[in-house]
N, C-alpha and C positions, 0 to 999 in steps of 0.2 A: 685606818683609824689614829695606828700608831705613831705616826709621822705626823698626824696633827695635832695630838694629843702633847707631844713631846716639844712641838713649837710653839704652842699655845700656856705650856709651864713656862719657857724661855721667856715668851714675851709678859706673861704675867708677872715671873722676877724683875725684868727692868721697869716694866709698868709702876710697880712698887716701890724701886728706887727712886723713880723718877717723881713720884709722889711727895715721895721725902724731903725734895729737894724743888719744894713747888716754885722756888724764885726763877728756876728755869723756864718751867712751862709758863708764867707769868711775865717773860722777857721776852718769849719767841710771842704769844700773843700782842703782849705792845709792839712788838715790832711790827708787827701785822696790820694794827690798827694806826701805828704811825705812819708805815707806807701808804698806805691806802690812802689819810689825809693830806701828807705830802703831794703825793701823783696829782692827787683832785686842786691842792692850791697849785700846783706847777701848770698844768695844763687848764687852769681856769674854773670856770664854776663847772658843774658836775652836768650839764643839761648842755654844754658846750663839747663835751668830750664823745669821740667818735665812737662807733661801735669795735674797729679795729683796735682803738687805743684802751678801749676798756679791756677787750680780751688779752691786747696785748700785758696790759697791767696785773692781771690775775695770774699769770702763769710768771709775771718777773718776781711777783711775791712770792708764788709758791716757790719758786727755784731757791728763791735766797731763804726762807724759812727753813724748806728742806736740807738745808746745809747747817742750822744750827740743829735739827735732830739727828742727822749722821758724825756729827763730830762728838756725840753723845753715843753712839752705836757700838761700835769696835775700839775706839779709841779710849773709850773708860776701859775698858776692861785691860787693854796695857797699862794706862797710867794705876790702874788700881793694883795689879799686878793677879787681876783676878783670869789672864785667860787663859792659865794652865788647869785651873777650875774648870774653865769651859769647856776645855779639850778632854777632861778625864769625865763627863757624862755619859752615861750608858746609851747614848742615842746616836744617829748619824750626822754626820758633817753638816749636809742639806737640812736638816732640821733643826740645825743651830740659825744657819741662816736665814733659814723661814721664820723661827723666831725673832731676830732681830727686824726682818720687811715686817711681819704685822706688827709690832711694838713702833715701828717708824710708820705706818698706815694710820694707826688709832691716834698719832701724836700729830701728822698731816689732816686729820678728818676733824681733829679738833680745830685744828687752825682752820678748815674751811668752813665751821660751823659761824667760827667769828668771822670770815674771809665774805661770805657770800651777803650777808646784811649788808655790813658797812660795802660793798660793791655798790649794792642797789641804792644807797645812800646816795655816794659818794662818785663812784664812778658811771652813771647811767646805765648799769645793769636792770631793765625793767622786768619786774616781778609778774610775768606774764604765765600762763600755759607752757612753755619752753623751759621754763627757770627749771624742772626736771630732767628735760633733757641735757641742758648743761649741767646740772649735779652730776651728769650718768657720764658724762665725756669727764669732768673733773675728777671722776672717783676713778677712772680708768686707766688716765692718765697718773694722777696720784702712786697707783698701782704697781705703773711702769716704773714710774720715780723710783718709788721705794726699794726693788727688785735690785733696779742698775745701781742707784745710788749705795743702798747696804754692801752689793761688790765692791765698789769703787774704795767704803770704807774698809774694809776688809784689809784690802793689798797695801792702802795706803796707814794702814794702823802698825807697822814696823818702824815706820819711818821718822825720824825727831821733828821733821817738817810737814806732818800728817796736816796739819792745820790750815798750812798753806797749799801744800798739795791736792787737799782733796776739791775745792773749788774748781783747780786747773783741769784734774784729771776729770770731774763730773761736770762739766760741761760742755764737752765736744760728744762725753759717752749720752749726754740727754738729747741731744739735736735731733734723736731719730724720732723721742718722744714729745718736742717741744713744737717742732715742725709740724706734725697731722693733728697733735691736740690743739694747737693755738688755730690752723683753720679747720677743725672740725668745731671750737669754741664761736666762732665768728659765725659761721654759716647756721646754729643755731638763736645765735643772738639777733640774727636775720629773718627767722621763720622759716629756715628753709626745712622742707622735709626730712626725714630720717634719712629717705635714699640718698641725698642730695651730700650727707656726710658718711655715708657708712664704710666708703672705700678707706676714710682716714681711721676709721674706729677698726677698722682688719691689719691695715698696720701697724697700730697697738698692740692688738691680738697678736701677732704674729714676730715683732719686738720682745713682745714679754715672754714666746714662747724661747726664742732664741737666747733671751738673757738666762731663763729656766736651765734650760739644755747644759749653756755653756757653764752656768753655777754649779751642775749635778756632778760633771766632771773633773770643775777645777777647783772647787772650793775644796776640796779635802787637803789640795796640796798646799792652801795659801793658806789654812789654818795651823798646818803645819812646821810654815817658812820655806 
C-alpha cells in the first residue's frame, strides 16, 4: 500500500499541474476529435468504413495522442528543472515511475471517453453488447502503452532532441502492444467470443509483466542518469 500511496500522490501532483494548464488537455481532446473526423472524411462515409479500418483508426489515434501525454511526463520535469526535486522524494524510483504511469493512464482514459462515442458516430463502431469487451481491450492496451511510453519518456528526457526521439523510440517498443491489441479489437468488433481473442490479451499481459520487471531493475539507473 505504501508504494501505491506514493505513486498516487505523484500522479495527483501531475494531474493538478495539468488541470492548471487546461489548454494542453483541450488541445489533446481537439486532436482526438479532429483525427476521427478527418479519418472518416478520408475513408468516405462512416457506413463504408470496414471493421479492420475502424479498429486500426482507433489505435492510430491512441498512439499519436499518447505521444502528446508522454512529452509532458518526464520531459516537463527536465524543462522546469524539477527533476532534482523528484529524485529527492522519499520513495522508491519505481514509485515515481508508477506515478507517471497512473498520470498517463488517466489522460488516455479521458481521451477514450471522447474517442468512444466519436468512433460510434464516425468510424462505424457499432454500440452493441460487445462495446464493453472492446473497452476492456482498449484499457488493457492503454495500460501497456502507458508503462512502455513512460519508460521511453524517462530515457529520452536527458536528450536535447527528446521531442523527436520519443516517437522514434516509442513506435518499435509499442509494436508488441499494437499487434495483439489491434487483432483483439477486430475480433471483438466482429462479435467473436472471448476465447477467440484471449490469446491476444495474454500476450498483452505477458508484455506488461516484462516491462514492469525491466522498470523495477533499470529505472533507478535511468533516473540517476
